[in-house]
Each structure stands twice: as C-alpha cells, then as structure tokens.
C-alpha positions in Angstrom: 3.0 -6.7 26.2 3.3 -3.7 23.8 3.5 -5.4 20.1 4.8 -2.5 17.7 2.4 -0.4 14.9 5.2 -1.2 12.2 5.7 3.0 12.1 7.1 6.0 14.0 4.0 7.2 15.2 6.1 10.7 16.3 5.4 14.1 15.2 3.5 12.0 12.4 -0.2 14.3 12.3 -2.9 12.6 10.1 -6.2 14.0 8.8 -9.2 12.8 6.6 -10.1 14.7 2.7 -12.9 13.4 1.5 -13.7 15.1 -2.6 -16.9 16.0 -3.7 -17.0 13.6 -7.1 -18.8 16.9 -8.4 -16.3 19.2 -8.2 -13.1 15.9 -9.0 -15.3 14.1 -11.9 -12.4 12.1 -12.7 -9.3 10.4 -12.1 -6.8 13.4 -13.2 -8.9 16.3 -11.2 -8.4 14.5 -8.1 -4.7 13.5 -9.0 -4.0 17.0 -9.3 -5.4 18.0 -6.4 -3.5 15.5 -4.3 -0.5 16.5 -5.8 -1.4 20.4 -4.9 -2.1 19.7 -0.9 1.3 17.3 -1.0 2.9 20.6 -2.8 1.8 22.8 0.1 1.8 21.2 2.6 5.6 20.2 1.9 6.3 24.3 1.5 4.6 24.6 5.3 8.4 25.2 8.0 9.2 21.8 10.1 7.6 19.8 7.9 9.7 17.0 7.0 7.6 15.0 4.7 3.6 15.1 3.5 2.3 12.0 1.7 -1.3 10.5 1.3 -3.0 6.7 1.7 -5.8 5.7 1.0 -6.3 4.4 4.3 -3.7 5.3 6.7 -2.5 2.6 9.6 -5.0 1.8 12.4 -7.8 3.1 10.3 -10.2 1.5 7.5 -10.7 -1.7 6.3 -11.1 -2.5 2.6 -9.0 -5.1 -0.1 -9.3 -7.5 -2.9 -8.7 -11.0 -4.2 -4.4 -11.5 -5.4 -2.3 -14.4 -6.6 1.2 -14.1 -7.8 2.0 -16.0 -11.2 3.6 -19.4 -10.5 2.4 -19.9 -7.0 0.0 -22.0 -5.8 -3.8 -20.5 -5.1 -4.3 -18.8 -1.6 -7.1 -21.4 0.4 -6.9 -19.6 3.6 -11.0 -18.9 4.5 -9.9 -15.1 4.2 -8.1 -15.2 1.2 -8.4 -10.9 1.4 -5.3 -9.1 1.1 -5.4 -5.2 2.6 -5.0 -3.1 -0.3 -3.3 0.8 0.0 -2.8 3.4 -3.1 -0.6 5.4 -1.6 2.1 8.8 -2.9 5.4 8.8 -3.0 6.9 9.5 0.9 4.2 7.8 1.9 6.4 4.9 4.2 9.3 7.3 5.0 6.8 9.7 6.4 5.8 7.1 8.6 9.5 5.5 9.2 8.9 2.4 7.9 11.7 0.8 6.1 12.6 -1.5 3.3 13.5 -4.7 4.0 13.7 -5.5 -0.1 13.5 -3.0 -3.4 12.7 0.7 -3.4 9.7 2.9 -2.4 7.5 4.7 -4.7 8.6 7.7 -6.9 6.0 10.1 -8.7 6.5 8.0 -12.1 5.0 5.2 -10.9 1.5 5.2 -11.8 1.9 7.1 -14.3 0.5 5.9 -18.4 3.5 4.2 -20.3 5.1 3.1 -16.4 4.3 -0.7 -15.4 2.1 -0.7 -13.1 3.9 -2.1 -9.3 2.8 -2.6 -5.4 5.1 -2.8 -2.7 3.7 -5.6 0.1 4.4 -6.3 3.0 7.0 -9.7 4.5 3.3 -11.6 6.1 2.6 -11.2 1.9 5.8 -12.5 0.8 5.3 -14.8 3.4 1.6 -15.9 2.3 2.3 -15.7 -1.0 6.1 -16.7 -2.2 6.0 -20.4 -1.2 9.2 -21.6 -3.3 10.8 -19.1 -1.1 12.1 -17.5 -4.5 13.0 -13.7 -4.0 9.7 -12.3 -4.5 11.5 -8.4 -6.2 10.0 -8.6 -9.5 7.2 -10.9 -9.3 3.7 -10.6 -10.8 1.4 -10.5 -8.7 -2.4 -10.8 -10.0 -5.5 -8.7 -8.6 -8.9 -10.1 -9.4 -11.7 -8.6 -9.0 -14.6 -9.7 -6.6 -17.7 -9.3 -9.3 -15.5 -10.4 -12.2 -13.4 -13.6 -11.2 -11.9 -13.9 -14.2 -10.6 -10.0 -14.9 -7.1 -9.4 -13.7 -4.5 -6.5 -13.0 -0.7 -7.5 -13.1 1.6 -6.1 -10.8 5.3 -6.0 -10.9 6.3 -6.7 -6.8 9.1 -3.5 -6.6 9.3 -3.7 -2.6 8.6 -5.4 0.4 8.8 -3.1 4.3 8.3 -5.0 7.1 5.9 -4.9 9.1 2.9 -2.3 9.3 -0.2 -3.8 11.0 -3.6 -2.5 10.9 -5.2 -1.8 14.4 -6.5 -5.4 15.0 -3.2 -6.7 14.4 -2.4 -4.3 17.4 -3.5 -7.1 20.1 -1.6 -9.7 18.9 2.6 -10.8 17.6 1.7 -13.0 14.7 -1.1 -12.4 12.1 -0.5 -9.7 10.8 -2.6 -8.9 7.7 -1.4 -9.4 4.7 -0.9 -5.7 3.1 -0.1 -4.1 -0.7 0.8 -0.8 -1.7 0.1 1.1 -4.8 0.7 4.3 -6.5 -2.0 6.7 -6.5 
C-alpha cells in the first residue's frame, strides 16, 4: 500500500547549501544570502516557485519541546516536535494546502512582527485537546537545556499531512511538525 508523502514531488528540485560561518557570521548576512539566492532562482526561465527550508521533507530529523498555552502538558514518551525554518512560498512550492489560516509571508519573522508558526494536523490533534480553533493559539518553545526559558509563537496556519521519511511506512503516527519563518 502506497502512502502519500503529503506533498507534490513532481517538478520539484532540491539541493543543499552549507554556508561557511566565517563568510556569513550573523543572521542578517545569512538571510541576505538566502534572499538573493531565491530571487535569482525565481528569475530563471521555467521556475514557478522557489523556497528554502532548514530540513527538506524526507530529510533530517530535529526538533524541540513545545506546549500550547491553556492546554495540559504533553505526557508522550516522545514529546519532541519536529521544527523547520522556512521561507515564503515553501508550502506552495511543494503543493501543500493549508487546512486553515495563511501561509508565511515576507514580513513574518522580521523585527516588530510577532513570531508565527504553521503546524500540521498531528500537532493540532496532540496539543489542542479542547476542540477550539487552533488559530491564534500561543505556542511556547522550551529549550532542552533551559527548561524554564520559553519563546512565544502565534499559530497562524495548519497544513494537512506533510510527512517525514519515517512516516512513509505507515498511515498513522505522523510526526508533529512546526514551520516557522526564517
């Protein structure tokens, strides 16, 4: 039985770029590089969309601990939520449809704008237990080493079932996934 990965792979080209820390020592320089690269890629003939992400689907596996304000803490034996930082157009580039809310835009993640995230249905199923609308919920990230330090994020989108490579063998047990603007 074939399981959908949750995105449209046809016509999608992926590649990895590693920025040398000595050449790009701070976030502003790295962001400027990615913006220039994406602008150049979007200008290529035949390119409909271009986007960047820290971990491509079916790629790496890293995450963090999260909770949702007003909801009970997660008691799962594996409480980690997979976390990705994405540019605008990332979900559209992969043909991922939002269940609710809006996609990331160019202003998200900039100073003066509140931090926002897009999560998958499994995140909502796990963390929003009272059936309320998840949009606008306060999502708190806890650092593994600094359990009391947290970052507040506002949930503004929910995508359907974007999967990671471990999930392709089964229809259920999809990983909790969170996308934040880069």
